[in-house]
ROLUMKE-101492 format. One record per residue (C-alpha): x, y, z. Coordinates in Angstrom, 1 decimal, padded with zeros to 4 digits, always signed. Layout:
PT      c1      c2      c3
PT       X       Y       Z
...
% end
This chain:
PT      c1      c2      c3
PT  -030.8  -019.5  +005.4
PT  -033.0  -021.7  +007.7
PT  -035.9  -020.8  +009.9
PT  -036.5  -022.0  +013.4
PT  -039.1  -020.4  +015.6
PT  -039.0  -017.1  +013.7
PT  -035.3  -017.1  +014.1
PT  -033.1  -017.1  +010.9
PT  -029.5  -018.2  +010.9
PT  -027.2  -017.8  +008.1
PT  -025.1  -020.6  +007.5
PT  -022.7  -018.6  +005.1
PT  -022.0  -015.8  +007.7
PT  -023.1  -017.0  +011.2
PT  -021.3  -014.4  +013.1
PT  -023.1  -011.4  +011.5
PT  -026.6  -013.0  +011.4
PT  -026.5  -014.4  +015.0
PT  -025.5  -011.2  +016.5
PT  -028.5  -009.5  +015.0
PT  -030.7  -012.5  +016.3
PT  -029.4  -012.0  +019.9
PT  -030.9  -008.6  +019.8
PT  -034.1  -009.8  +018.4
PT  -034.2  -012.6  +021.2
PT  -033.6  -010.0  +023.8
PT  -036.7  -008.0  +022.3
PT  -038.8  -011.3  +022.2
PT  -038.0  -012.9  +025.5
PT  -040.9  -015.3  +025.6
PT  -039.6  -016.7  +022.4
PT  -036.3  -017.1  +023.8
PT  -037.6  -019.1  +026.8
PT  -038.9  -021.7  +024.6
PT  -035.4  -022.4  +023.1
PT  -034.0  -025.6  +024.2
PT  -030.9  -025.8  +026.4
PT  -029.0  -027.5  +023.6
PT  -029.8  -024.9  +021.1
PT  -028.9  -022.1  +023.4
PT  -025.5  -023.8  +024.0
PT  -025.0  -024.0  +020.3
PT  -025.8  -020.4  +019.9
PT  -023.5  -019.2  +022.5
PT  -020.7  -021.4  +020.9
PT  -021.5  -019.7  +017.6
PT  -021.5  -016.2  +018.9
PT  -018.1  -016.9  +020.8
PT  -016.5  -018.3  +017.9
PT  -017.8  -015.5  +015.5
PT  -015.4  -013.1  +017.4
PT  -012.4  -015.1  +016.2
PT  -013.5  -015.6  +012.7
PT  -011.3  -012.8  +011.5
PT  -007.6  -013.8  +010.9
PT  -005.1  -011.8  +012.9
PT  -003.1  -009.3  +010.7
PT  +000.0  -011.0  +009.5
PT  +003.4  -009.9  +010.8
PT  +005.4  -007.8  +008.3
PT  +008.7  -009.3  +007.4
PT  +011.7  -007.2  +008.1
PT  +015.5  -007.3  +008.1
PT  +017.9  -005.9  +010.7
PT  +021.5  -006.2  +009.8
PT  +024.0  -004.5  +011.9
PT  +027.3  -003.3  +010.9
PT  +029.8  -002.9  +013.9
PT  +033.3  -001.5  +013.7
PT  +035.1  -004.2  +015.4
PT  +037.9  -001.8  +017.0
PT  +035.4  +000.6  +018.5
PT  +034.7  -001.4  +021.7
PT  +037.8  -003.7  +022.2
PT  +038.7  -001.5  +025.2
PT  +035.6  -002.7  +027.1
PT  +035.1  -006.1  +025.6
PT  +036.8  -008.9  +023.7
PT  +035.9  -009.4  +020.0
PT  +034.2  -012.7  +020.7
PT  +032.0  -011.1  +023.5
PT  +031.1  -008.1  +021.1
PT  +030.1  -010.5  +018.2
PT  +027.9  -012.7  +020.6
PT  +026.3  -009.6  +022.2
PT  +025.5  -008.0  +018.9
PT  +024.0  -011.1  +017.4
PT  +021.9  -011.7  +020.4
PT  +020.7  -008.0  +020.2
PT  +019.6  -008.5  +016.5
PT  +018.6  -011.9  +016.4
PT  +016.8  -012.4  +019.5
PT  +016.3  -009.4  +021.7
PT  +014.9  -007.3  +018.9
PT  +013.1  -010.0  +017.2
PT  +011.1  -010.7  +020.2
PT  +010.2  -007.1  +020.6
PT  +009.5  -006.7  +016.9
PT  +006.7  -009.3  +017.0
PT  +005.0  -007.1  +019.7
PT  +004.8  -004.2  +017.2
PT  +003.7  -006.4  +014.2
PT  +006.9  -007.1  +012.7
PT  +008.9  -010.4  +012.1
PT  +012.7  -010.0  +011.7
PT  +013.1  -012.9  +009.1
PT  +016.8  -011.9  +008.6
PT  +018.7  -010.4  +011.6
PT  +022.4  -010.6  +012.7
PT  +025.6  -008.5  +013.1
PT  +028.7  -008.2  +011.0
PT  +032.0  -007.1  +012.5
PT  +034.2  -005.1  +010.2
PT  +037.8  -004.7  +010.7
PT  +038.0  -001.5  +008.6
PT  +035.7  +001.2  +008.0
PT  +036.3  +000.7  +004.1
PT  +034.7  -002.7  +004.4
PT  +031.8  -001.5  +006.3
PT  +031.3  +001.4  +003.6
PT  +031.3  -001.3  +000.8
PT  +028.9  -003.6  +002.6
PT  +026.5  -000.5  +002.9
PT  +026.9  +000.2  -000.7
PT  +026.0  -003.3  -001.6
PT  +022.8  -003.0  +000.6
PT  +024.0  -005.7  +003.0
PT  +023.9  -003.4  +006.1
PT  +020.8  -001.7  +007.9
PT  +022.6  +000.1  +010.6
PT  +026.2  +001.3  +011.2
PT  +027.7  +001.3  +014.6
PT  +031.2  +003.2  +014.9
PT  +033.0  +006.1  +016.5
PT  +031.6  +009.4  +015.2
PT  +034.8  +010.5  +014.0
PT  +035.1  +007.7  +011.5
PT  +031.4  +008.0  +010.4
PT  +032.0  +011.5  +009.3
PT  +035.1  +010.4  +007.5
PT  +033.4  +007.4  +005.6
PT  +029.8  +008.5  +005.3
PT  +027.9  +011.6  +004.3
PT  +025.2  +012.8  +006.6
PT  +022.5  +012.5  +003.9
PT  +023.5  +008.7  +003.6
PT  +022.2  +007.8  +007.2
PT  +019.3  +008.5  +009.4
PT  +018.6  +009.0  +013.0
PT  +019.6  +006.2  +015.5
PT  +020.7  +005.9  +019.0
PT  +023.7  +005.8  +021.3
PT  +024.8  +004.3  +024.5
PT  +025.2  +007.0  +027.3
PT  +026.1  +007.2  +030.9
PT  +023.7  +007.1  +033.8
PT  +021.2  +009.9  +033.7
PT  +021.8  +010.3  +030.0
PT  +024.9  +012.1  +030.7
PT  +027.5  +012.6  +027.8
PT  +031.0  +011.1  +028.1
PT  +034.0  +013.1  +027.7
PT  +037.6  +012.8  +026.5
PT  +040.0  +013.9  +029.1
PT  +043.8  +014.9  +029.0
PT  +044.9  +014.1  +032.7
PT  +048.1  +014.2  +034.6
PT  +049.4  +014.2  +038.2
PT  +049.0  +017.4  +040.2
PT  +052.6  +017.2  +041.5
PT  +054.0  +017.2  +038.0
PT  +053.6  +021.0  +037.8
PT  +051.9  +020.6  +034.5
PT  +049.6  +023.4  +034.1
PT  +048.6  +023.3  +030.4
PT  +049.5  +021.9  +027.1
PT  +052.7  +024.0  +026.8
PT  +054.1  +022.2  +029.7
PT  +054.1  +018.9  +027.8
PT  +057.2  +019.2  +025.6
PT  +059.4  +016.2  +026.1
PT  +057.0  +014.4  +028.5
PT  +055.7  +010.7  +028.3
PT  +052.3  +010.5  +026.8
PT  +049.9  +007.7  +026.7
PT  +047.1  +007.2  +024.5
PT  +044.3  +004.5  +024.1
PT  +044.9  +002.0  +021.4
PT  +042.8  +001.8  +018.3
PT  +041.2  +005.3  +019.1
PT  +041.6  +007.6  +016.2
PT  +039.7  +010.5  +018.0
PT  +041.7  +010.4  +021.1
PT  +044.9  +010.7  +018.8
PT  +043.5  +013.4  +016.5
PT  +042.4  +015.4  +019.7
PT  +045.7  +015.4  +021.6
PT  +047.5  +016.0  +018.3
PT  +045.1  +019.1  +017.5
PT  +046.0  +020.5  +020.9
PT  +049.8  +020.0  +020.1
PT  +049.4  +021.7  +016.7
PT  +047.5  +024.6  +018.1
PT  +050.0  +025.3  +020.7
PT  +053.4  +024.2  +019.5
PT  +052.6  +024.3  +015.9
PT  +054.1  +021.1  +015.4
PT  +052.5  +017.5  +015.5
PT  +052.6  +015.6  +018.8
PT  +055.4  +013.2  +017.4
PT  +057.8  +016.0  +017.2
PT  +057.2  +017.4  +020.6
PT  +056.5  +014.7  +023.0
PT  +059.3  +012.7  +024.5
PT  +057.6  +009.5  +024.0
PT  +054.1  +008.1  +023.1
PT  +052.8  +004.7  +024.1
PT  +049.4  +003.1  +023.9
PT  +047.5  +001.1  +026.3
PT  +044.4  -001.1  +025.7
PT  +042.3  +000.3  +028.5
PT  +041.6  +003.9  +029.8
PT  +041.6  +002.4  +033.3
PT  +045.2  +001.3  +032.8
PT  +046.2  +004.7  +031.5
PT  +044.7  +006.2  +034.7
PT  +046.5  +003.9  +036.9
PT  +049.9  +004.4  +035.1
PT  +049.6  +008.1  +035.5
PT  +048.6  +007.8  +039.1
PT  +051.6  +005.6  +039.8
PT  +054.0  +007.8  +038.0
PT  +054.8  +005.5  +035.1
PT  +053.9  +008.5  +032.7
PT  +053.3  +012.1  +032.6
PT  +050.1  +012.6  +030.8
PT  +047.4  +010.5  +029.3
PT  +044.1  +010.6  +027.2
PT  +041.2  +008.9  +028.9
PT  +037.4  +008.8  +028.9
PT  +035.3  +010.2  +031.6
PT  +033.5  +007.1  +032.5
PT  +036.8  +005.1  +032.9
PT  +038.2  +007.9  +035.1
PT  +034.9  +008.1  +037.3
PT  +034.9  +004.3  +037.7
PT  +038.6  +003.9  +038.6
PT  +038.4  +007.0  +040.9
PT  +035.4  +005.3  +042.8
PT  +037.5  +002.1  +043.4
PT  +040.4  +004.5  +044.7
PT  +039.3  +007.8  +045.7
PT  +042.9  +008.9  +046.0
PT  +043.1  +009.2  +042.3
PT  +040.9  +012.0  +041.9
PT  +042.9  +013.7  +044.6
PT  +046.3  +013.0  +042.9
PT  +045.2  +013.5  +039.3
PT  +044.0  +016.7  +037.5
PT  +042.3  +017.3  +034.1
PT  +044.2  +019.8  +031.6
PT  +041.8  +019.5  +028.8
PT  +038.3  +018.2  +028.2
PT  +036.1  +017.6  +025.4
PT  +032.2  +016.4  +025.7
PT  +030.9  +013.7  +023.4
PT  +027.5  +012.0  +023.8
PT  +029.1  +008.5  +023.2
PT  +032.1  +007.0  +022.0
PT  +030.2  +005.1  +019.3
PT  +027.1  +006.0  +017.3
PT  +024.4  +003.9  +015.8
PT  +022.8  +005.1  +012.8
PT  +020.2  +003.6  +010.3
PT  +021.3  +003.6  +006.6
PT  +019.1  +005.9  +004.6
PT  +016.2  +004.2  +003.0
PT  +015.8  +001.5  +005.6
PT  +012.1  +001.2  +005.8
PT  +011.7  +000.4  +009.6
PT  +014.0  +002.8  +011.0
PT  +011.3  +004.7  +013.0
PT  +009.7  +001.6  +014.6
PT  +013.1  -000.1  +015.2
PT  +014.5  +003.0  +017.0
PT  +011.5  +003.3  +019.2
PT  +011.6  -000.6  +020.0
PT  +015.3  -000.5  +021.0
PT  +014.6  +002.7  +023.0
PT  +011.6  +000.9  +024.8
PT  +013.2  -002.5  +025.2
PT  +016.3  -001.2  +026.6
PT  +014.5  +000.7  +029.3
PT  +012.3  -002.1  +030.2
PT  +013.9  -005.3  +029.7
PT  +016.2  -007.0  +032.1
PT  +018.0  -008.9  +029.3
PT  +019.0  -005.4  +028.0
PT  +021.3  -005.1  +030.8
PT  +023.4  -008.0  +029.7
PT  +024.3  -006.0  +026.5
PT  +024.8  -002.7  +028.1
PT  +027.1  -004.4  +030.6
PT  +029.3  -005.6  +027.8
PT  +029.8  -002.2  +026.4
PT  +030.1  -000.5  +029.7
PT  +027.2  +001.7  +029.3
PT  +024.2  +002.6  +031.3
PT  +021.4  +003.6  +029.0
PT  +020.2  +003.9  +025.6
PT  +019.3  +007.5  +024.1
PT  +018.1  +008.8  +020.8
PT  +020.9  +010.1  +018.4
PT  +020.3  +012.6  +015.7
PT  +022.1  +012.8  +012.4
PT  +022.6  +016.4  +013.3
PT  +024.8  +015.4  +016.2
PT  +027.5  +014.4  +013.7
PT  +028.0  +018.2  +013.0
PT  +030.3  +018.7  +015.9
PT  +032.6  +015.9  +014.7
PT  +032.5  +017.3  +011.0
PT  +033.7  +020.7  +012.2
PT  +036.3  +019.0  +014.5
PT  +037.9  +017.1  +011.8
PT  +037.8  +019.9  +009.1
PT  +039.6  +022.1  +011.7
PT  +042.2  +019.3  +012.5
PT  +042.8  +018.8  +008.8
PT  +043.2  +022.5  +008.5
PT  +045.9  +022.5  +011.3
PT  +047.8  +019.6  +009.9
PT  +047.9  +021.3  +006.6
PT  +049.1  +024.6  +008.1
PT  +051.7  +023.1  +010.4
PT  +052.6  +019.7  +009.4
PT  +055.2  +019.2  +006.7
% end
């Protein structure tokens, strides 16, 4: 500690001592007037630097590994586009945002799985922090207690999507009972669409769809199914509301010529859930919700998956699919040899 003009400056802790001396100077203005200009400048520099003496709190290291079921979005994007978008999301988009809330994603990326069995095994090995797949597959390969809340892509205005059974109005098809011997179109790589229509056939005919329909074909895109029904290339098809609305906007006559026989509401075609035990689930979920609402770059990701917004998704929202799958299995056991 050195003394000058009754002002004490601690060389070991300049910030604390100098702040105290400033108040002393204010009370003793005459003494302050005798301070040299040079000393005043030094004093100002010390005070200014004192506010930066404390190091910023270090970022907490975090991992974010996404597991994506590859066939869940091939209708709207190629596998290469999906992989690029998912890795951009995990490695760049979320990493940048994580720093703003005190985290550093040191290990981020996405893994595309060809089968749900492979995804399940990766989760058991601790290699995946979030699973992204159709809800009907999630309830088949995971228990609810193994996952925790996440988010899902939804339609504009946070509307739910729906799976539809559509046909032409002039076909004189009024209900499922009129589909015997008809030409049916289903979306490819879509277990839920196939289960849903099969369950309707089992309930009405007490037989699986393969024993009732005249023929069954699959298309890669719902929009293609809508157009094939419209141009009378098939009798009935299973499509999603989003695709039906977009196609009808491009050709308003579609909404006039086609009618909906059955409809089943779903929040989204795919759900994203954090694996139980992932320590940053709450922070990452809030971050994703904020970033997708406020970032222009997020539109690039949403566009790839043909969705408008991100909404929170509770584990409890799997319950409806659990009940559906149990009901479907019961119908198969009862009516399918």
